[in-house]
N, C-alpha and C positions, 0 to 999 in steps of 0.2 A: 149220391150226396155231394154237395158242393163243398170241397175242403178249402177253397181259396180264402174265405174270411178267416179261417183258423191260422193259415200260414202267412197271411199278408203282413202282420207285424214283424214276423221273423225275417221275411224277405226284405222289408224296408230297413231293418237293422243291418243286415248283411251288406246291402248295396250302399247304405249310408257310410259304413266303415270303409268301403272300397273307394268311395268318392271323396272322403274327407282328406283335406290337405294337411300333411304333418307340419307342425310348428317349426319354423326355421330355427336351427340351433346356431347361436352366435359363437364364433371361435374365441377361445381364450386369448386375452391380450398377451402379446409377446413382450414381456418387459425385461428380456435378458440384457438389453442395452440401456435400459433406463437407469439413470443416475450412475452411469459407469464412471469409475474413478481412474484417472490417468496415473500411470506408474512410470517414473523415469529413474534409472539408476537405483532401483529398489525402493524408491520413495513414493508412497501413496500421497498424491497431491490433494489432500482433503483437510478440513479443519482439525486441529489438534494432533496431526501426524507427527511422528518423531523421526527426523531425517538429518541428524547432525552429520556434517561433513559430506553431504550428498553432492554429486557433480551434476549441476544443472546449467552449466555454461551454455549460453546461446539458446536456451530452451524457450519456447513460446508458452508463457504462463499467464498471458493476458486474460483479464476478466475472471480469474479463478478465485474461489473463496478459500483463502489460506489462513484464516483466523486461528491464532494460538499455535500455529505450526512451529516446530523446532527445527530451524535451519542454521543453528549455530555452527560456525566454521565452514559452511557450505560454499561451493563455488558457483556463483550466479553471474559471473562476468559476461557481459553482453546479452543477458537474458531480457526477454520482453515481458515486463510486469505491468504494462499499461492497464489501468483500471482494476488491478488486482486488490483484493481485500486482505491486508496483512495486519489487521488490528491485533494487538497483544501477541504478535509473533515474536519468536526469539531468533534474531539474526546477529547475535553477538559474534564478532570476529569473522563474519561472513565476507566474501569477496564479491563486490557488486560493481567492479570497474566497468564503466561504459554501459551499465544496465539502463533500461528504459522503464522508469517508474512513473511516467506522466499520469497524473490524476489518480494515482494509487492511494489507498487509505492505509496510513501507518500510525494510527492513533494508539499511543502508549506502546509502540513497538520497541523492542530492545535492539538498538543498533550500536551498542557500545563497542568501540575499537574496530568497527567494520570499515572496510575500504570501499568508499563510493566515489573514487576519483573519476572525474569526467562523466559521472552518471547524469541522467536526465530525470529531474525531480520536479518538473513544472506542475504547479497547482496541486501538489500533494496535500492530503489531509493528515497533518502530522501533530495534532493536538497531544501534548504530553509525551511526545516521543523521547526516548532515552538514547542520546547519541554522544555521551561523554567520551572524549578521546578519539572519536571517529575521524576518518580521513575523507574530506569532501573536496579536495583540491580540484579546481576547474569544473566543478559540478554546476548544473543549471537548476536553480531553485526559484525561478521566476514565479511570482504569485503563490508561493508555498504558504500554507497555513500552519504556523509553528507556535501558536500560543502555548505557553507553559512548557515548551520543549526544553529538555535538559541537554545543552550543548557545551557544557563547561569543558575547557581543554580541547575542544574539537579543532581540527585543522581545516580552516575554511579559506585557504589561500586562493585568491583570484576567483572566488565563486560569484555567481550571478544571483543576487537576492533582490532584484528589482521588484518593487510592489509586494514584497513578502510581508506576512503578518507575523511579527516577532514580539508582540505584546506579552510582557511578563516572562519572556524567554530567558533562560539562564545561559549567559555567554561569558562567564568569568574565565579569564585566561585563554579564551579562544583566539586563534590566529586568523584574523580577518584581513591580513595584508593584501592590498590591491582588490579587495572585494567591492562589488557594485551593489550598493544598497539604496539606489535612487528610489524615492517615493515609498520606501518601506515604513512599516509601522513599528517604531521602537519604543512606544510608550511603556514605561515601567520595566523596560528590559534591564537585565543585570549584566553589565559589561565590565565589572571590576577587573583590572589588570589585563584586559584584553589588548590585542595588537591591532590597531586600526591604521597602521602605516600605509599611506597612499590609497586608502579606501575612499569611496565617494558616497557621502551621505546626503547628497542634494535632495531636497524635497521630503526628507524623512520627518516623521512626527516623533519628537523626543521627550514629550512631557513626562516628567518624573523618572526618566531613565537614569541609571547610575553609571557614571563614567570614571569612578574612582581609580586612579592609578593607570589609566589607559594611555597607551602610546599613540599619540595623534600626529606624529611627524608626517608631513605631506598630505594629511587628510583633508579632503574637501568637505566643507560644511560641518565639521566637527564642532562641538560647543567649546570655543576657546576660553570662555569664562568659567569653565568647570573648575571647582576647587581641587587642587592636586592633593 
């Protein structure tokens, strides 16, 4: 008896399984380093972190997302914050002497009583920034966008505010002695009782700006016809 027809299907099944190629298994993605958060001096550098008093002097924090972070009283002297996002952050009484914040976003950031002496703040986005009583002596704010910023009582001695946008900015009692404001937008700025001694306002737009009680001694291009 020829048993081949009976076993042929079974033989085909066995050899088929032997020749079949197993489906390649894809390795699981290693995301151990994905979205890694940098930590310096115990401070997790991420949005909403709480790092009051942290020592971040000379740290490279460029391009980081630091929205709503609490860095009140922190030491950021000499830190690199270029292009960093610090919107709604708390930097009250922070030390930012010589820090580089070029093109950083500081919208509604709290900089009250902070020390930004000699800091680089070129072309920052500072809409609604809170900087009452802050120290900006010698800082470079060329092209800074500061509409609606609160800078009442700020110390802006010898700052560079050339081509800055200060429309509707609150600058009452601010010390702008020797400041360079060439080509700045001062429309509707509030400068009551500010000090503009030896400041240069050449080329500024001053439409509806308030200069009530301003010290204009030695000021270049100040509105001499403003009612005292």
